[in-house]
DOVOMAR-360200 format. One line per field, with one value per residue: residue number from 0; residue in one letter; x, y, z of N, C-alpha, C in turn. Coordinates in pm, 1 decimal, padded with zeros to 6 digits. Layout:
// residues N
resi NUM,...
resn A,...
n.u X,...
n.v Y,...
n.w Z,...
ca.u X,...
ca.v Y,...
ca.w Z,...
c.u X,...
c.v Y,...
c.w Z,...
This chain:
// residues 104
resi 0,1,2,3,4,5,6,7,8,9,10,11,12,13,14,15,16,17,18,19,20,21,22,23,24,25,26,27,28,29,30,31,32,33,34,35,36,37,38,39,40,41,42,43,44,45,46,47,48,49,50,51,52,53,54,55,56,57,58,59,60,61,62,63,64,65,66,67,68,69,70,71,72,73,74,75,76,77,78,79,80,81,82,83,84,85,86,87,88,89,90,91,92,93,94,95,96,97,98,99,100,101,102,103
resn X,X,X,X,X,X,X,X,X,X,X,X,X,X,X,X,X,X,X,X,X,X,X,X,X,X,X,X,X,X,X,X,X,X,X,X,X,X,X,X,X,X,X,X,X,X,X,X,X,X,X,X,X,X,X,X,X,X,X,X,X,X,X,X,X,X,X,X,X,X,X,X,X,X,X,X,X,X,X,X,X,X,X,X,X,X,X,X,X,X,X,X,X,X,X,X,X,X,X,X,X,X,X,X
n.u 13270.4,13137.6,12806.5,12768.3,12584.3,12306.3,12105.5,11950.2,11932.1,11834.4,11611.0,11513.7,11695.3,11630.4,11382.4,11467.8,11409.3,11667.2,11896.7,11981.9,12327.8,12475.5,12750.4,12766.9,13001.4,13325.3,13471.8,13748.2,13761.7,13917.9,13873.2,13709.0,13803.9,13967.2,13805.9,13695.8,13862.1,13759.6,13440.4,13431.2,13539.9,13316.2,13102.7,13184.1,13218.0,12900.1,12799.2,12468.8,12340.5,12332.4,12300.5,12530.6,12584.0,12768.2,12764.4,12774.5,12912.2,12889.1,12782.8,12523.6,12265.7,12010.8,11981.0,12166.2,12064.1,11793.0,11810.0,11952.7,12205.0,12499.8,12753.4,13048.7,13267.6,12929.2,12775.0,12471.1,12229.4,11998.5,11675.2,11404.3,11333.8,11379.9,11577.6,11811.3,12014.1,12283.0,12658.0,12841.7,13150.2,13468.1,13520.7,13588.3,13631.1,13481.7,13327.1,13114.7,13089.6,12926.6,12681.8,12576.7,12563.3,12284.5,12134.6,12087.9
n.v 11613.3,11533.2,11443.3,11133.9,11107.5,10985.3,10867.8,10639.1,10784.7,10999.3,11168.3,11113.3,11303.3,11550.2,11603.1,11666.6,11890.9,12114.0,12327.3,12271.1,12122.7,12055.8,11921.6,11869.6,11619.9,11441.3,11218.6,11225.7,11504.9,11799.1,12092.4,11954.8,11847.6,12041.9,12225.7,12017.4,12003.4,12205.9,12187.9,11937.0,12086.8,12290.4,12112.0,12024.1,12296.9,12327.8,12158.3,12021.5,12236.5,12258.0,12033.0,11861.8,11788.5,11514.3,11445.5,11200.5,11243.3,11009.8,10829.4,10842.6,10920.3,10992.6,11163.9,11373.7,11442.0,11496.5,11807.1,11905.1,11915.4,12007.2,12065.5,12038.2,12169.3,12227.7,12354.7,12317.6,12483.0,12471.5,12545.2,12472.2,12249.5,12343.6,12502.8,12760.7,12860.0,12835.6,12786.7,12751.5,12589.3,12619.1,12786.2,13022.6,12966.2,13147.2,13289.7,13039.4,12990.3,13254.0,13238.3,12996.4,13150.7,13273.6,13078.0,13054.0
n.w 10788.3,10469.8,10357.7,10197.2,09935.9,09733.6,09449.5,09548.5,09876.7,09789.3,09829.1,10077.8,10235.7,10200.6,10310.4,10523.5,10785.8,10767.0,10632.1,10239.4,10143.3,09866.9,09680.1,09402.1,09168.1,08982.2,09057.2,08841.1,08783.6,08746.9,08954.5,09081.6,09309.5,09346.6,09544.7,09705.9,09993.7,10108.9,10070.5,10261.5,10528.3,10533.9,10557.9,10861.7,10986.0,10973.9,11066.7,11197.5,11196.8,10887.0,10618.2,10439.0,10149.2,09903.0,09539.7,09346.5,09021.5,08842.5,08878.0,08967.8,08827.3,08846.8,08976.5,08908.0,08639.0,08714.1,08805.3,08573.1,08532.6,08451.0,08411.1,08587.5,08957.1,09061.3,09301.9,09440.7,09680.8,09906.3,10015.5,10230.7,10006.8,09807.2,09499.5,09563.9,09564.0,09335.1,09249.3,09040.4,08927.5,09081.2,09361.1,09616.4,09981.6,10132.0,09943.9,09952.9,10232.7,10254.5,10081.3,10243.7,10466.6,10401.2,10423.6,10671.1
ca.u 13345.4,13011.4,12765.3,12740.4,12420.9,12331.3,11969.6,11905.5,11843.2,11836.9,11426.8,11544.1,11771.2,11527.6,11233.7,11511.2,11378.4,11758.4,11851.6,12069.8,12426.9,12454.1,12859.8,12754.7,13141.4,13349.9,13697.2,13844.6,13706.8,14021.9,13809.8,13632.6,13925.6,14016.2,13700.3,13668.7,13868.7,13644.1,13329.4,13429.3,13542.1,13148.9,13019.1,13198.0,13152.2,12750.5,12688.5,12414.1,12239.0,12304.8,12286.7,12640.2,12637.9,12816.3,12687.3,12948.9,12828.5,12917.2,12681.7,12414.7,12173.3,11867.9,11979.9,12215.1,11955.7,11665.3,11847.6,12025.0,12377.7,12582.3,12903.6,13108.7,13141.0,12820.6,12688.0,12269.8,12185.0,11833.6,11588.7,11250.4,11280.2,11342.2,11686.0,11743.6,12117.5,12342.9,12774.0,12916.0,13254.5,13553.7,13527.0,13674.2,13557.0,13424.2,13190.8,13061.9,13023.9,12775.6,12595.6,12475.3,12436.7,12153.5,11994.3,12019.2
ca.v 11503.5,11573.4,11290.6,11090.7,11155.7,10895.5,10868.6,10605.7,10871.7,11157.1,11227.1,11093.7,11386.0,11672.1,11575.6,11748.9,12069.4,12129.0,12379.9,12135.4,12177.3,11996.1,11968.7,11737.6,11620.2,11355.1,11159.5,11295.6,11628.4,11901.6,12206.8,11923.2,11831.2,12137.7,12258.6,11944.9,12029.9,12330.4,12076.1,11916.0,12155.0,12314.9,12008.1,12025.0,12371.0,12350.6,11962.1,12081.0,12333.7,12231.1,11911.1,11911.7,11641.0,11538.5,11337.5,11162.7,11247.6,10910.5,10705.2,10913.2,10966.8,11047.4,11308.2,11491.0,11442.0,11586.2,11906.8,11927.4,11944.1,11977.1,12169.2,12003.8,12166.5,12242.9,12333.5,12391.1,12537.5,12392.3,12584.4,12407.3,12180.9,12441.2,12545.7,12900.7,12949.2,12756.2,12812.4,12631.2,12607.9,12584.2,12916.4,13053.5,12895.0,13280.8,13237.5,12953.7,13087.0,13344.8,13158.1,12873.4,13186.2,13350.7,12986.9,12992.4
ca.w 10660.3,10338.1,10350.7,10019.9,09843.2,09602.2,09397.4,09679.9,10000.9,09803.6,09894.6,10240.8,10217.4,10125.5,10395.8,10691.2,10765.4,10772.2,10450.6,10232.9,10033.1,09719.8,09527.8,09247.7,09182.7,09004.0,09048.2,08764.0,08742.6,08886.9,08990.1,09239.5,09417.0,09483.6,09679.9,09892.5,10157.2,10150.8,10113.8,10425.1,10647.9,10591.1,10646.3,10992.7,11061.6,10973.8,11177.1,11296.7,11099.8,10749.1,10575.4,10312.1,10083.2,09730.7,09471.9,09197.0,08846.3,08724.4,08946.6,09034.3,08685.3,08833.0,09037.8,08773.9,08517.9,08789.2,08823.7,08478.3,08585.8,08306.1,08480.1,08737.4,09023.6,09071.1,09406.6,09513.1,09772.9,09912.0,10167.3,10209.9,09941.6,09700.0,09493.4,09603.6,09507.8,09329.9,09213.3,08969.6,08887.1,09205.4,09428.3,09735.1,10138.5,10245.8,09892.5,09986.2,10349.4,10191.1,10040.9,10310.7,10631.2,10329.3,10448.6,10807.4
c.u 13159.4,12978.4,12713.4,12593.2,12438.8,12140.3,11897.3,11794.7,11865.2,11700.4,11456.0,11536.2,11705.5,11429.6,11278.7,11473.7,11534.0,11754.9,11950.2,12214.1,12427.2,12586.8,12782.5,12940.0,13205.4,13483.8,13808.2,13802.0,13862.4,13971.2,13772.9,13662.5,13963.5,13935.3,13639.3,13720.2,13754.4,13466.6,13355.6,13428.1,13360.6,13070.2,13066.0,13181.3,12968.7,12714.1,12596.0,12277.7,12207.8,12386.9,12421.7,12696.1,12730.6,12767.1,12788.7,12794.9,12796.9,12861.0,12574.7,12281.4,12033.4,11869.9,12061.4,12165.6,11821.6,11680.4,11935.9,12178.1,12439.1,12726.8,12957.6,13236.8,13038.7,12755.5,12585.0,12335.4,12066.3,11789.8,11493.3,11237.6,11327.1,11504.1,11686.9,11840.8,12189.1,12523.5,12849.8,13042.6,13343.1,13504.2,13557.8,13548.5,13484.2,13281.0,13078.3,12946.0,12914.2,12687.5,12502.3,12428.6,12339.7,12086.1,11994.5,11912.8
c.v 11501.6,11429.4,11270.8,11096.5,11048.7,10855.8,10754.6,10715.0,10982.2,11228.5,11196.5,11228.9,11549.1,11663.9,11631.9,11830.3,12185.9,12223.1,12273.2,12207.4,12092.3,12037.8,11831.0,11773.3,11502.6,11370.2,11277.6,11403.9,11672.4,11954.1,12141.5,11924.5,11948.4,12231.5,12131.5,11948.4,12147.1,12273.0,12021.4,11985.5,12243.1,12222.6,12000.0,12166.5,12392.5,12303.5,12081.6,12103.4,12352.6,12122.2,11947.8,11750.3,11636.1,11406.6,11317.9,11173.2,11149.4,10836.1,10741.2,10991.9,10998.2,11141.8,11417.5,11535.8,11536.8,11720.1,11917.5,11940.7,11869.7,11999.5,12102.7,12096.2,12235.5,12242.7,12385.8,12389.2,12530.7,12495.4,12577.9,12336.9,12197.2,12486.3,12656.9,12981.2,12820.0,12827.4,12704.3,12657.7,12610.3,12759.4,12909.3,13011.1,13059.4,13322.5,13176.9,12972.4,13204.2,13347.8,13055.0,12978.4,13258.2,13228.6,12990.5,13118.4
c.w 10560.8,10381.0,10180.4,09990.4,09760.9,09579.9,09489.1,09769.0,09987.5,09854.7,10039.9,10292.2,10238.9,10229.2,10492.7,10681.4,10774.1,10659.0,10381.4,10140.5,09974.1,09648.2,09492.3,09195.9,09029.4,09028.8,08931.0,08685.2,08870.3,08976.2,09157.3,09324.5,09485.4,09539.7,09792.0,09923.2,10185.8,10169.2,10266.0,10534.2,10636.0,10678.0,10786.6,11061.7,11068.1,10998.0,11263.5,11285.8,10940.4,10697.9,10436.9,10278.9,09955.7,09684.5,09350.7,09147.8,08783.0,08768.2,09017.4,08925.0,08692.4,08878.7,09043.8,08688.7,08603.7,08794.0,08713.1,08488.5,08446.7,08326.8,08595.1,08781.1,09031.6,09199.5,09400.4,09574.9,09806.0,10040.8,10102.9,10082.5,09801.0,09660.8,09545.6,09520.2,09424.4,09243.9,09174.7,08877.6,09067.0,09222.2,09571.5,09883.0,10123.2,10129.6,09931.3,10098.3,10325.5,10187.4,10157.5,10449.1,10573.7,10370.9,10537.9,10841.5
């Protein structure tokens, strides 16, 4: 299961030594619901190697504004506290796996 990321715990998350994948989503977003099972699968499959989290855009204005999130779902890929890739819109599991593998 993906980690719930909030304005309060976001900075702690980036201080980890592992790559971070953040899914910006909302309950009312159809494409977000489509990729939710993929994000949770990735969290399980990469547990211990990659931190996979979900940010509810309706409840976490600070993070949303910090990264200028305008469209959801948006998935950001961090390595060494820097955004190195992103995926805007729904995509296949294979596309997400490819991006995660580049982080490792």
